All heavy atoms as TSV, in Angstrom:
chain	resi	resn	atom	element	x	y	z
A	1	MET	N	N	35.006	35.521	105.640
A	1	MET	CA	C	34.795	36.349	104.460
A	1	MET	C	C	35.153	37.784	104.811
A	1	MET	O	O	34.872	38.247	105.901
A	1	MET	CB	C	33.345	36.221	104.008
A	1	MET	CG	C	33.073	36.988	102.728
A	1	MET	SD	S	31.425	36.684	102.090
A	1	MET	CE	C	31.765	35.288	101.054
A	2	SER	N	N	35.711	38.509	103.890
A	2	SER	CA	C	36.110	39.889	104.144
A	2	SER	C	C	34.905	40.807	104.135
A	2	SER	O	O	33.836	40.465	103.665
A	2	SER	CB	C	37.123	40.345	103.106
A	2	SER	OG	O	36.515	40.427	101.849
A	3	SER	N	N	35.109	42.016	104.644
A	3	SER	CA	C	34.004	42.967	104.718
A	3	SER	C	C	33.712	43.635	103.386
A	3	SER	O	O	32.723	44.315	103.242
A	3	SER	CB	C	34.298	44.026	105.784
A	3	SER	OG	O	35.441	44.753	105.405
A	4	SER	N	N	34.587	43.442	102.405
A	4	SER	CA	C	34.329	43.971	101.069
A	4	SER	C	C	35.010	43.082	100.044
A	4	SER	O	O	35.905	42.322	100.362
A	4	SER	CB	C	34.827	45.410	100.943
A	4	SER	OG	O	36.216	45.459	101.068
A	5	SER	N	N	34.567	43.184	98.826
A	5	SER	CA	C	35.195	42.420	97.752
A	5	SER	C	C	35.521	43.363	96.612
A	5	SER	O	O	34.967	44.444	96.517
A	5	SER	CB	C	34.268	41.297	97.280
A	5	SER	OG	O	33.092	41.833	96.747
A	6	HIS	N	N	36.409	42.923	95.759
A	6	HIS	CA	C	36.819	43.753	94.631
A	6	HIS	C	C	36.378	43.070	93.352
A	6	HIS	O	O	36.796	41.966	93.058
A	6	HIS	CB	C	38.340	43.933	94.659
A	6	HIS	CG	C	38.838	44.893	93.633
A	6	HIS	ND1	N	38.592	46.234	93.718
A	6	HIS	CD2	C	39.544	44.701	92.505
A	6	HIS	CE1	C	39.152	46.833	92.671
A	6	HIS	NE2	N	39.720	45.924	91.926
A	7	ARG	N	N	35.493	43.697	92.608
A	7	ARG	CA	C	34.993	43.116	91.365
A	7	ARG	C	C	34.698	44.258	90.404
A	7	ARG	O	O	34.011	45.196	90.742
A	7	ARG	CB	C	33.718	42.329	91.638
A	7	ARG	CG	C	33.153	41.699	90.380
A	7	ARG	CD	C	31.865	41.007	90.638
A	7	ARG	NE	N	32.108	39.844	91.477
A	7	ARG	CZ	C	31.159	39.101	91.971
A	7	ARG	NH1	N	29.913	39.390	91.731
A	7	ARG	NH2	N	31.430	38.065	92.715
A	8	GLY	N	N	35.240	44.155	89.218
A	8	GLY	CA	C	34.948	45.151	88.202
A	8	GLY	C	C	35.395	46.554	88.565
A	8	GLY	O	O	34.784	47.518	88.146
A	9	GLY	N	N	36.430	46.667	89.388
A	9	GLY	CA	C	36.928	47.978	89.746
A	9	GLY	C	C	36.164	48.646	90.873
A	9	GLY	O	O	36.498	49.739	91.281
A	10	ARG	N	N	35.138	47.988	91.375
A	10	ARG	CA	C	34.360	48.559	92.479
A	10	ARG	C	C	34.588	47.751	93.735
A	10	ARG	O	O	34.742	46.554	93.693
A	10	ARG	CB	C	32.853	48.522	92.173
A	10	ARG	CG	C	32.457	49.344	91.005
A	10	ARG	CD	C	30.970	49.329	90.828
A	10	ARG	NE	N	30.440	47.957	90.857
A	10	ARG	CZ	C	29.250	47.613	90.451
A	10	ARG	NH1	N	28.438	48.503	89.983
A	10	ARG	NH2	N	28.841	46.362	90.527
A	11	ARG	N	N	34.576	48.419	94.857
A	11	ARG	CA	C	34.645	47.713	96.134
A	11	ARG	C	C	33.235	47.664	96.700
A	11	ARG	O	O	32.597	48.682	96.849
A	11	ARG	CB	C	35.595	48.413	97.074
A	11	ARG	CG	C	37.036	48.298	96.593
A	11	ARG	CD	C	38.024	48.806	97.596
A	11	ARG	NE	N	38.139	48.005	98.791
A	11	ARG	CZ	C	38.797	46.855	98.899
A	11	ARG	NH1	N	39.369	46.336	97.847
A	11	ARG	NH2	N	38.892	46.228	100.041
A	12	ARG	N	N	32.775	46.454	96.978
A	12	ARG	CA	C	31.447	46.260	97.548
A	12	ARG	C	C	31.593	45.779	98.977
A	12	ARG	O	O	32.422	44.914	99.254
A	12	ARG	CB	C	30.668	45.200	96.759
A	12	ARG	CG	C	30.253	45.617	95.387
A	12	ARG	CD	C	29.159	46.636	95.377
A	12	ARG	NE	N	27.954	46.035	95.952
A	12	ARG	CZ	C	26.948	46.746	96.403
A	12	ARG	NH1	N	26.973	48.040	96.365
A	12	ARG	NH2	N	25.895	46.169	96.907
A	13	ARG	N	N	30.790	46.305	99.840
A	13	ARG	CA	C	30.817	45.805	101.206
A	13	ARG	C	C	29.948	44.561	101.304
A	13	ARG	O	O	28.954	44.431	100.608
A	13	ARG	CB	C	30.364	46.880	102.181
A	13	ARG	CG	C	28.904	47.255	102.054
A	13	ARG	CD	C	28.599	48.498	102.884
A	13	ARG	NE	N	27.184	48.736	102.959
A	13	ARG	CZ	C	26.450	49.260	102.001
A	13	ARG	NH1	N	27.002	49.609	100.855
A	13	ARG	NH2	N	25.160	49.454	102.156
A	14	TYR	N	N	30.363	43.636	102.148
A	14	TYR	CA	C	29.585	42.422	102.354
A	14	TYR	C	C	28.368	42.757	103.191
A	14	TYR	O	O	28.471	43.426	104.219
A	14	TYR	CB	C	30.414	41.346	103.070
A	14	TYR	CG	C	29.558	40.179	103.465
A	14	TYR	CD1	C	29.184	39.235	102.526
A	14	TYR	CD2	C	29.087	40.053	104.761
A	14	TYR	CE1	C	28.372	38.179	102.862
A	14	TYR	CE2	C	28.268	39.000	105.103
A	14	TYR	CZ	C	27.911	38.070	104.155
A	14	TYR	OH	O	27.083	37.035	104.496
A	15	LEU	N	N	27.211	42.317	102.729
A	15	LEU	CA	C	25.983	42.436	103.505
A	15	LEU	C	C	25.319	41.070	103.555
A	15	LEU	O	O	25.293	40.359	102.551
A	15	LEU	CB	C	25.005	43.420	102.847
A	15	LEU	CG	C	25.366	44.887	102.842
A	15	LEU	CD1	C	24.323	45.691	102.076
A	15	LEU	CD2	C	25.475	45.418	104.260
A	16	PRO	N	N	24.774	40.708	104.697
A	16	PRO	CA	C	23.993	39.477	104.749
A	16	PRO	C	C	22.840	39.554	103.750
A	16	PRO	O	O	22.381	40.650	103.393
A	16	PRO	CB	C	23.476	39.432	106.189
A	16	PRO	CG	C	24.402	40.320	106.962
A	16	PRO	CD	C	24.856	41.368	105.985
A	17	GLY	N	N	22.362	38.399	103.304
A	17	GLY	CA	C	21.324	38.346	102.280
A	17	GLY	C	C	20.109	39.219	102.556
A	17	GLY	O	O	19.626	39.918	101.672
A	18	ALA	N	N	19.619	39.224	103.791
A	18	ALA	CA	C	18.427	40.009	104.127
A	18	ALA	C	C	18.689	41.508	103.985
A	18	ALA	O	O	17.828	42.252	103.509
A	18	ALA	CB	C	17.960	39.687	105.548
A	19	GLU	N	N	19.880	41.942	104.371
A	19	GLU	CA	C	20.213	43.366	104.247
A	19	GLU	C	C	20.386	43.765	102.788
A	19	GLU	O	O	19.958	44.843	102.378
A	19	GLU	CB	C	21.474	43.693	105.038
A	19	GLU	CG	C	21.251	43.661	106.535
A	19	GLU	CD	C	22.493	44.035	107.301
A	19	GLU	OE1	O	23.171	45.005	106.923
A	19	GLU	OE2	O	22.792	43.332	108.282
A	20	ARG	N	N	21.032	42.902	101.998
A	20	ARG	CA	C	21.212	43.191	100.576
A	20	ARG	C	C	19.847	43.249	99.894
A	20	ARG	O	O	19.577	44.107	99.070
A	20	ARG	CB	C	22.100	42.130	99.927
A	20	ARG	CG	C	22.330	42.343	98.460
A	20	ARG	CD	C	23.179	43.561	98.151
A	20	ARG	NE	N	24.538	43.323	98.606
A	20	ARG	CZ	C	25.373	44.294	98.900
A	20	ARG	NH1	N	25.031	45.546	98.750
A	20	ARG	NH2	N	26.587	44.024	99.327
A	21	LYS	N	N	18.951	42.324	100.260
A	21	LYS	CA	C	17.608	42.301	99.679
A	21	LYS	C	C	16.867	43.599	100.022
A	21	LYS	O	O	16.198	44.172	99.176
A	21	LYS	CB	C	16.847	41.082	100.195
A	21	LYS	CG	C	15.652	40.717	99.377
A	21	LYS	CD	C	15.136	39.338	99.764
A	21	LYS	CE	C	14.034	38.921	98.838
A	21	LYS	NZ	N	13.555	37.565	99.105
A	22	ARG	N	N	17.008	44.085	101.245
A	22	ARG	CA	C	16.379	45.346	101.661
A	22	ARG	C	C	16.937	46.497	100.840
A	22	ARG	O	O	16.208	47.387	100.417
A	22	ARG	CB	C	16.616	45.567	103.157
A	22	ARG	CG	C	16.183	46.902	103.714
A	22	ARG	CD	C	14.776	47.383	103.441
A	22	ARG	NE	N	13.736	46.429	103.643
A	22	ARG	CZ	C	12.498	46.547	103.148
A	22	ARG	NH1	N	12.166	47.614	102.447
A	22	ARG	NH2	N	11.608	45.626	103.347
A	23	GLU	N	N	18.244	46.486	100.577
A	23	GLU	CA	C	18.880	47.519	99.769
A	23	GLU	C	C	18.297	47.521	98.344
A	23	GLU	O	O	18.040	48.576	97.771
A	23	GLU	CB	C	20.390	47.263	99.742
A	23	GLU	CG	C	21.212	48.392	99.222
A	23	GLU	CD	C	22.687	48.099	99.403
A	23	GLU	OE1	O	23.238	47.318	98.595
A	23	GLU	OE2	O	23.292	48.650	100.329
A	24	ILE	N	N	18.101	46.339	97.790
A	24	ILE	CA	C	17.511	46.219	96.447
A	24	ILE	C	C	16.074	46.707	96.456
A	24	ILE	O	O	15.643	47.436	95.551
A	24	ILE	CB	C	17.596	44.766	95.938
A	24	ILE	CG1	C	19.053	44.337	95.785
A	24	ILE	CG2	C	16.843	44.608	94.622
A	24	ILE	CD1	C	19.241	42.837	95.614
A	25	LEU	N	N	15.308	46.330	97.476
A	25	LEU	CA	C	13.908	46.767	97.557
A	25	LEU	C	C	13.801	48.286	97.697
A	25	LEU	O	O	12.910	48.907	97.114
A	25	LEU	CB	C	13.203	46.072	98.721
A	25	LEU	CG	C	12.897	44.603	98.513
A	25	LEU	CD1	C	12.386	43.986	99.821
A	25	LEU	CD2	C	11.893	44.403	97.390
A	26	ASP	N	N	14.700	48.887	98.461
A	26	ASP	CA	C	14.707	50.348	98.587
A	26	ASP	C	C	14.979	51.002	97.229
A	26	ASP	O	O	14.324	51.979	96.855
A	26	ASP	CB	C	15.755	50.806	99.601
A	26	ASP	CG	C	15.383	50.464	101.039
A	26	ASP	OD1	O	14.207	50.128	101.304
A	26	ASP	OD2	O	16.285	50.521	101.903
A	27	ALA	N	N	15.935	50.447	96.488
A	27	ALA	CA	C	16.242	50.967	95.152
A	27	ALA	C	C	15.047	50.782	94.225
A	27	ALA	O	O	14.714	51.672	93.437
A	27	ALA	CB	C	17.471	50.259	94.582
A	28	ALA	N	N	14.390	49.632	94.332
A	28	ALA	CA	C	13.219	49.356	93.491
A	28	ALA	C	C	12.093	50.347	93.778
A	28	ALA	O	O	11.459	50.854	92.848
A	28	ALA	CB	C	12.733	47.930	93.715
A	29	LEU	N	N	11.866	50.646	95.038
A	29	LEU	CA	C	10.812	51.595	95.389
A	29	LEU	C	C	11.072	52.954	94.753
A	29	LEU	O	O	10.162	53.561	94.174
A	29	LEU	CB	C	10.712	51.734	96.909
A	29	LEU	CG	C	9.688	52.749	97.411
A	29	LEU	CD1	C	8.281	52.385	96.950
A	29	LEU	CD2	C	9.749	52.861	98.912
A	30	ILE	N	N	12.295	53.420	94.820
A	30	ILE	CA	C	12.650	54.709	94.214
A	30	ILE	C	C	12.414	54.664	92.704
A	30	ILE	O	O	11.858	55.589	92.121
A	30	ILE	CB	C	14.107	55.087	94.546
A	30	ILE	CG1	C	14.241	55.349	96.043
A	30	ILE	CG2	C	14.547	56.310	93.737
A	30	ILE	CD1	C	15.671	55.431	96.533
A	31	GLU	N	N	12.830	53.562	92.071
A	31	GLU	CA	C	12.626	53.418	90.627
A	31	GLU	C	C	11.130	53.359	90.278
A	31	GLU	O	O	10.694	53.964	89.306
A	31	GLU	CB	C	13.341	52.164	90.108
A	31	GLU	CG	C	14.844	52.297	90.082
A	31	GLU	CD	C	15.316	53.317	89.053
A	31	GLU	OE1	O	15.012	53.166	87.858
A	31	GLU	OE2	O	16.008	54.271	89.454
A	32	PHE	N	N	10.351	52.611	91.048
A	32	PHE	CA	C	8.911	52.518	90.789
A	32	PHE	C	C	8.238	53.882	90.925
A	32	PHE	O	O	7.377	54.248	90.126
A	32	PHE	CB	C	8.241	51.519	91.733
A	32	PHE	CG	C	8.619	50.081	91.485
A	32	PHE	CD1	C	8.795	49.212	92.546
A	32	PHE	CD2	C	8.797	49.585	90.204
A	32	PHE	CE1	C	9.141	47.880	92.341
A	32	PHE	CE2	C	9.145	48.250	89.978
A	32	PHE	CZ	C	9.307	47.402	91.056
A	33	LEU	N	N	8.633	54.641	91.936
A	33	LEU	CA	C	8.053	55.977	92.119
A	33	LEU	C	C	8.459	56.930	90.997
A	33	LEU	O	O	7.669	57.773	90.576
A	33	LEU	CB	C	8.465	56.552	93.475
A	33	LEU	CG	C	7.852	55.857	94.699
A	33	LEU	CD1	C	8.490	56.395	95.978
A	33	LEU	CD2	C	6.345	56.032	94.729
A	34	ALA	N	N	9.673	56.789	90.513
A	34	ALA	CA	C	10.179	57.678	89.466
A	34	ALA	C	C	9.639	57.332	88.086
A	34	ALA	O	O	9.382	58.223	87.274
A	34	ALA	CB	C	11.709	57.644	89.444
A	35	HIS	N	N	9.471	56.025	87.802
A	35	HIS	CA	C	9.145	55.598	86.441
A	35	HIS	C	C	7.834	54.840	86.304
A	35	HIS	O	O	7.422	54.543	85.182
A	35	HIS	CB	C	10.269	54.710	85.888
A	35	HIS	CG	C	11.610	55.353	85.973
A	35	HIS	ND1	N	11.982	56.424	85.183
A	35	HIS	CD2	C	12.672	55.097	86.774
A	35	HIS	CE1	C	13.219	56.792	85.492
A	35	HIS	NE2	N	13.655	56.010	86.458
A	36	GLY	N	N	7.203	54.477	87.417
A	36	GLY	CA	C	6.007	53.661	87.361
A	36	GLY	C	C	6.373	52.190	87.266
A	36	GLY	O	O	7.475	51.833	86.834
A	37	PHE	N	N	5.452	51.327	87.658
A	37	PHE	CA	C	5.732	49.893	87.712
A	37	PHE	C	C	6.065	49.316	86.344
A	37	PHE	O	O	6.994	48.538	86.203
A	37	PHE	CB	C	4.530	49.162	88.330
A	37	PHE	CG	C	4.764	47.711	88.559
A	37	PHE	CD1	C	5.485	47.278	89.663
A	37	PHE	CD2	C	4.274	46.760	87.681
A	37	PHE	CE1	C	5.718	45.923	89.879
A	37	PHE	CE2	C	4.504	45.406	87.884
A	37	PHE	CZ	C	5.227	44.998	88.996
A	38	THR	N	N	5.303	49.701	85.321
A	38	THR	CA	C	5.493	49.085	84.002
A	38	THR	C	C	6.750	49.559	83.280
A	38	THR	O	O	7.249	48.861	82.404
A	38	THR	CB	C	4.271	49.324	83.091
A	38	THR	OG1	O	4.058	50.728	82.953
A	38	THR	CG2	C	3.028	48.668	83.670
A	39	LYS	N	N	7.272	50.735	83.640
A	39	LYS	CA	C	8.467	51.246	82.956
A	39	LYS	C	C	9.757	51.062	83.751
A	39	LYS	O	O	10.828	51.406	83.282
A	39	LYS	CB	C	8.283	52.725	82.614
A	39	LYS	CG	C	7.211	52.935	81.560
A	39	LYS	CD	C	7.116	54.382	81.153
A	39	LYS	CE	C	6.036	54.521	80.091
A	39	LYS	NZ	N	5.846	55.914	79.712
A	40	THR	N	N	9.639	50.503	84.941
A	40	THR	CA	C	10.833	50.239	85.743
A	40	THR	C	C	11.513	48.982	85.217
A	40	THR	O	O	10.855	48.005	84.896
A	40	THR	CB	C	10.451	50.063	87.228
A	40	THR	OG1	O	9.962	51.318	87.707
A	40	THR	CG2	C	11.643	49.648	88.068
A	41	THR	N	N	12.839	49.035	85.124
A	41	THR	CA	C	13.599	47.889	84.641
A	41	THR	C	C	14.479	47.323	85.753
A	41	THR	O	O	14.863	48.042	86.691
A	41	THR	CB	C	14.513	48.292	83.467
A	41	THR	OG1	O	15.483	49.246	83.938
A	41	THR	CG2	C	13.711	48.896	82.315
A	42	VAL	N	N	14.797	46.050	85.636
A	42	VAL	CA	C	15.716	45.427	86.584
A	42	VAL	C	C	17.078	46.110	86.475
A	42	VAL	O	O	17.756	46.320	87.474
A	42	VAL	CB	C	15.818	43.911	86.344
A	42	VAL	CG1	C	16.886	43.286	87.228
A	42	VAL	CG2	C	14.467	43.248	86.598
A	43	GLU	N	N	17.457	46.482	85.274
A	43	GLU	CA	C	18.731	47.186	85.093
A	43	GLU	C	C	18.741	48.500	85.877
A	43	GLU	O	O	19.735	48.833	86.528
A	43	GLU	CB	C	18.989	47.449	83.621
A	43	GLU	CG	C	20.318	48.106	83.373
A	43	GLU	CD	C	20.658	48.220	81.895
A	43	GLU	OE1	O	19.871	47.784	81.042
A	43	GLU	OE2	O	21.738	48.749	81.612
A	44	GLY	N	N	17.656	49.263	85.823
A	44	GLY	CA	C	17.572	50.514	86.573
A	44	GLY	C	C	17.664	50.293	88.066
A	44	GLY	O	O	18.323	51.053	88.783
A	45	ILE	N	N	17.007	49.250	88.544
A	45	ILE	CA	C	17.063	48.916	89.968
A	45	ILE	C	C	18.487	48.521	90.344
A	45	ILE	O	O	19.005	48.969	91.368
A	45	ILE	CB	C	16.065	47.785	90.291
A	45	ILE	CG1	C	14.630	48.284	90.099
A	45	ILE	CG2	C	16.281	47.272	91.717
A	45	ILE	CD1	C	13.583	47.192	90.087
A	46	ALA	N	N	19.111	47.709	89.506
A	46	ALA	CA	C	20.472	47.262	89.784
A	46	ALA	C	C	21.435	48.441	89.845
A	46	ALA	O	O	22.262	48.518	90.767
A	46	ALA	CB	C	20.918	46.265	88.714
A	47	VAL	N	N	21.338	49.343	88.894
A	47	VAL	CA	C	22.221	50.520	88.882
A	47	VAL	C	C	22.019	51.335	90.154
A	47	VAL	O	O	22.983	51.722	90.820
A	47	VAL	CB	C	21.978	51.378	87.622
A	47	VAL	CG1	C	22.651	52.737	87.739
A	47	VAL	CG2	C	22.450	50.642	86.382
A	48	ARG	N	N	20.764	51.557	90.518
A	48	ARG	CA	C	20.481	52.347	91.719
A	48	ARG	C	C	20.991	51.646	92.975
A	48	ARG	O	O	21.453	52.301	93.914
A	48	ARG	CB	C	18.995	52.639	91.847
A	48	ARG	CG	C	18.691	53.623	92.968
A	48	ARG	CD	C	17.269	54.109	92.953
A	48	ARG	NE	N	16.930	54.894	91.788
A	48	ARG	CZ	C	17.135	56.203	91.654
A	48	ARG	NH1	N	17.741	56.876	92.605
A	48	ARG	NH2	N	16.748	56.832	90.572
A	49	ALA	N	N	20.937	50.317	92.996
A	49	ALA	CA	C	21.419	49.560	94.153
A	49	ALA	C	C	22.934	49.358	94.116
A	49	ALA	O	O	23.514	48.840	95.072
A	49	ALA	CB	C	20.714	48.201	94.213
A	50	GLY	N	N	23.570	49.740	92.998
A	50	GLY	CA	C	25.018	49.610	92.881
A	50	GLY	C	C	25.472	48.180	92.679
A	50	GLY	O	O	26.505	47.767	93.210
A	51	MET	N	N	24.700	47.423	91.915
A	51	MET	CA	C	25.062	46.033	91.666
A	51	MET	C	C	24.675	45.635	90.263
A	51	MET	O	O	24.132	46.439	89.516
A	51	MET	CB	C	24.406	45.113	92.707
A	51	MET	CG	C	22.900	45.190	92.752
A	51	MET	SD	S	22.149	44.379	94.179
A	51	MET	CE	C	22.948	42.822	94.244
A	52	SER	N	N	24.947	44.394	89.894
A	52	SER	CA	C	24.616	43.908	88.556
A	52	SER	C	C	23.186	43.374	88.512
A	52	SER	O	O	22.590	43.068	89.556
A	52	SER	CB	C	25.577	42.785	88.160
A	52	SER	OG	O	25.360	41.661	88.988
A	53	LYS	N	N	22.651	43.252	87.286
A	53	LYS	CA	C	21.330	42.643	87.128
A	53	LYS	C	C	21.342	41.215	87.652
A	53	LYS	O	O	20.382	40.785	88.288
A	53	LYS	CB	C	20.896	42.640	85.660
A	53	LYS	CG	C	20.482	43.979	85.143
A	53	LYS	CD	C	19.763	43.936	83.815
A	53	LYS	CE	C	20.360	43.062	82.771
A	53	LYS	NZ	N	19.692	43.179	81.462
A	54	SER	N	N	22.425	40.494	87.398
A	54	SER	CA	C	22.477	39.109	87.870
A	54	SER	C	C	22.441	39.046	89.398
A	54	SER	O	O	21.894	38.103	89.973
A	54	SER	CB	C	23.697	38.385	87.319
A	54	SER	OG	O	24.883	38.994	87.761
A	55	GLY	N	N	22.991	40.054	90.054
A	55	GLY	CA	C	22.914	40.119	91.516
A	55	GLY	C	C	21.486	40.304	91.993
A	55	GLY	O	O	21.060	39.698	92.982
A	56	VAL	N	N	20.734	41.137	91.279
A	56	VAL	CA	C	19.326	41.342	91.622
A	56	VAL	C	C	18.562	40.036	91.424
A	56	VAL	O	O	17.803	39.601	92.299
A	56	VAL	CB	C	18.706	42.484	90.785
A	56	VAL	CG1	C	17.199	42.575	91.022
A	56	VAL	CG2	C	19.380	43.814	91.108
A	57	TYR	N	N	18.774	39.390	90.276
A	57	TYR	CA	C	18.088	38.123	90.004
A	57	TYR	C	C	18.487	37.037	91.010
A	57	TYR	O	O	17.675	36.177	91.339
A	57	TYR	CB	C	18.361	37.648	88.583
A	57	TYR	CG	C	17.584	38.409	87.540
A	57	TYR	CD1	C	18.242	39.098	86.532
A	57	TYR	CD2	C	16.192	38.435	87.554
A	57	TYR	CE1	C	17.537	39.791	85.559
A	57	TYR	CE2	C	15.476	39.132	86.591
A	57	TYR	CZ	C	16.151	39.808	85.595
A	57	TYR	OH	O	15.443	40.492	84.649
A	58	ALA	N	N	19.705	37.081	91.501
A	58	ALA	CA	C	20.142	36.095	92.492
A	58	ALA	C	C	19.311	36.194	93.769
A	58	ALA	O	O	19.065	35.195	94.442
A	58	ALA	CB	C	21.624	36.280	92.812
A	59	HIS	N	N	18.852	37.401	94.092
A	59	HIS	CA	C	18.057	37.596	95.303
A	59	HIS	C	C	16.564	37.445	95.063
A	59	HIS	O	O	15.830	37.100	95.989
A	59	HIS	CB	C	18.336	38.975	95.906
A	59	HIS	CG	C	19.680	39.070	96.546
A	59	HIS	ND1	N	19.944	38.587	97.804
A	59	HIS	CD2	C	20.855	39.556	96.085
A	59	HIS	CE1	C	21.208	38.787	98.100
A	59	HIS	NE2	N	21.784	39.380	97.070
A	60	PHE	N	N	16.090	37.721	93.846
A	60	PHE	CA	C	14.647	37.729	93.594
A	60	PHE	C	C	14.179	36.750	92.533
A	60	PHE	O	O	12.987	36.542	92.389
A	60	PHE	CB	C	14.184	39.136	93.217
A	60	PHE	CG	C	14.147	40.055	94.396
A	60	PHE	CD1	C	15.241	40.834	94.711
A	60	PHE	CD2	C	13.035	40.098	95.216
A	60	PHE	CE1	C	15.224	41.664	95.818
A	60	PHE	CE2	C	13.004	40.919	96.326
A	60	PHE	CZ	C	14.106	41.707	96.624
A	61	GLY	N	N	15.054	36.166	91.779
A	61	GLY	CA	C	14.662	35.158	90.805
A	61	GLY	C	C	14.132	35.722	89.507
A	61	GLY	O	O	14.772	35.643	88.496
A	62	SER	N	N	12.980	36.330	89.522
A	62	SER	CA	C	12.366	36.828	88.290
A	62	SER	C	C	11.524	38.058	88.597
A	62	SER	O	O	11.278	38.394	89.745
A	62	SER	CB	C	11.477	35.752	87.677
A	62	SER	OG	O	10.330	35.564	88.476
A	63	ASN	N	N	11.054	38.697	87.541
A	63	ASN	CA	C	10.197	39.873	87.718
A	63	ASN	C	C	8.918	39.540	88.468
A	63	ASN	O	O	8.356	40.382	89.146
A	63	ASN	CB	C	9.838	40.475	86.357
A	63	ASN	CG	C	11.016	41.159	85.720
A	63	ASN	OD1	O	11.978	41.497	86.381
A	63	ASN	ND2	N	10.948	41.354	84.413
A	64	ALA	N	N	8.434	38.306	88.351
A	64	ALA	CA	C	7.193	37.909	89.009
A	64	ALA	C	C	7.283	38.074	90.521
A	64	ALA	O	O	6.295	38.384	91.174
A	64	ALA	CB	C	6.849	36.474	88.667
A	65	SER	N	N	8.466	37.910	91.094
A	65	SER	CA	C	8.582	38.006	92.543
A	65	SER	C	C	8.520	39.444	93.067
A	65	SER	O	O	8.371	39.652	94.255
A	65	SER	CB	C	9.865	37.319	93.018
A	65	SER	OG	O	10.994	37.948	92.481
A	66	TRP	N	N	8.606	40.430	92.184
A	66	TRP	CA	C	8.474	41.828	92.646
A	66	TRP	C	C	7.063	42.114	93.130
A	66	TRP	O	O	6.863	42.933	94.005
A	66	TRP	CB	C	8.803	42.817	91.525
A	66	TRP	CG	C	10.227	42.806	91.125
A	66	TRP	CD1	C	10.726	42.323	89.954
A	66	TRP	CD2	C	11.342	43.276	91.874
A	66	TRP	NE1	N	12.088	42.469	89.953
A	66	TRP	CE2	C	12.490	43.048	91.110
A	66	TRP	CE3	C	11.471	43.859	93.126
A	66	TRP	CZ2	C	13.748	43.390	91.551
A	66	TRP	CZ3	C	12.736	44.196	93.561
A	66	TRP	CH2	C	13.853	43.972	92.787
A	67	SER	N	N	6.087	41.438	92.536
A	67	SER	CA	C	4.705	41.722	92.907
A	67	SER	C	C	4.221	40.880	94.073
A	67	SER	O	O	3.096	41.018	94.507
A	67	SER	CB	C	3.783	41.512	91.702
A	67	SER	OG	O	3.900	40.177	91.235
A	68	SER	N	N	5.088	40.013	94.579
A	68	SER	CA	C	4.719	39.164	95.714
A	68	SER	C	C	5.219	39.793	97.008
A	68	SER	O	O	6.302	40.336	97.051
A	68	SER	CB	C	5.363	37.786	95.568
A	68	SER	OG	O	4.985	37.205	94.353
A	69	PRO	N	N	4.423	39.697	98.059
A	69	PRO	CA	C	4.907	40.215	99.350
A	69	PRO	C	C	6.116	39.417	99.822
A	69	PRO	O	O	6.217	38.225	99.523
A	69	PRO	CB	C	3.731	40.005	100.307
A	69	PRO	CG	C	2.627	39.420	99.525
A	69	PRO	CD	C	3.101	39.147	98.141
A	70	PRO	N	N	7.037	40.059	100.567
A	70	PRO	CA	C	8.239	39.355	101.050
A	70	PRO	C	C	7.900	38.235	102.005
A	70	PRO	O	O	6.921	38.162	102.630
A	70	PRO	CB	C	9.058	40.436	101.722
A	70	PRO	CG	C	8.238	41.646	101.803
A	70	PRO	CD	C	7.002	41.431	100.966
């Protein structure tokens, strides 16, 4: 697999699943601190992480998994 892919005009670097998940969690933390838990959206987390909502859901499944420890 290449070190980056081209999709939607953006070049994304390949990260193993655990690293990508950490990147999403870091983005989520920033969003939670900025907007609070109830007003944070998956879309906001995805934008901050530089990926699509479906990419976030691929790693976490549903909103319910945000409140569960890793």
